[in-house]
C-alpha positions, 0 to 999 in steps of 0.5 A, spaced: 779 941 908 780 947 912 781 944 919 776 945 925 776 951 930 771 954 934 766 952 940 759 950 939 754 948 944 749 942 943 744 938 947 745 930 948 738 927 947 735 921 950 737 917 944 744 919 945 744 924 939 747 931 939 746 936 933 753 937 930 754 944 928 753 946 920 760 950 921 764 944 922 760 939 917 762 944 912 769 943 913 768 935 912 771 933 905 767 929 900 770 923 901 769 923 909 762 922 907 759 925 913 762 919 917 766 920 923 770 915 928 769 917 935 774 915 940 776 916 948 780 922 948 786 922 953 782 927 957 775 925 959 772 927 952 770 924 946 774 925 940 771 925 933 776 924 927 773 925 920 774 918 916 780 921 912 783 924 918 782 918 922 787 914 917 792 920 917 792 919 925 793 912 925 798 912 920 802 918 924 802 913 930 805 907 926 810 912 924 812 914 931 812 908 935 818 903 935 815 897 934 808 893 933 808 892 941 808 899 942 803 900 937 798 894 939 798 897 946 796 904 944 791 902 939 788 897 944 787 903 948 785 908 943 780 903 939 777 900 945 770 903 944 772 906 937 765 907 933 764 909 926 758 914 926 755 917 920 752 924 921 744 923 919 740 928 914 738 932 920 745 933 922 745 929 928 751 925 931 749 918 935 754 917 941 755 910 944 753 909 951 760 907 953 763 914 950 757 918 953 759 915 960 767 916 959 766 923 957 761 924 963 756 927 958 749 929 960 744 935 958 749 940 955 755 938 951 761 943 948 763 941 941 770 944 940 774 944 933 781 942 934 785 942 927 784 935 924 779 933 929 773 935 934 772 934 941 766 933 945 766 935 952 762 936 958 762 943 959 764 943 966 770 938 965 772 942 959 772 948 964 776 944 969 782 943 963 782 950 961 783 953 968 788 947 970 792 949 964 792 956 964 799 957 967 802 953 961 798 956 956 800 963 958 808 960 958 807 957 951 804 963 948 809 968 951 814 963 948 811 963 942 810 971 942 802 970 941 
């Protein structure tokens, strides 16, 4: 997998589906079988992990936590509304009602590639996050000389 990057606009239909960008789909591994694990993001968005990235993500959490109790606390929150969804033949991805409500999606959505995962945002909420972190971004990029 080459990773995911870029942003794409889509529309949430009445059945809770979005058109999933072909440019992102082409970077899914064959073993992902067009399957994504959707969870609540830490910032009011939906995070979509391809199946192989999901397994890596869970493994990394287990490696970083100190004990089973910590993993349990984190896993309960992350997996509370986790949903396994397959991109259909028309390129649509179904989003669950709980995740749609959590991310405050209605009408237009913003799909953002984020290395090994994909984020699905309400465009206004995404803009709020970008604006709220502008000072940090400037500082980080200056420190990294980029």
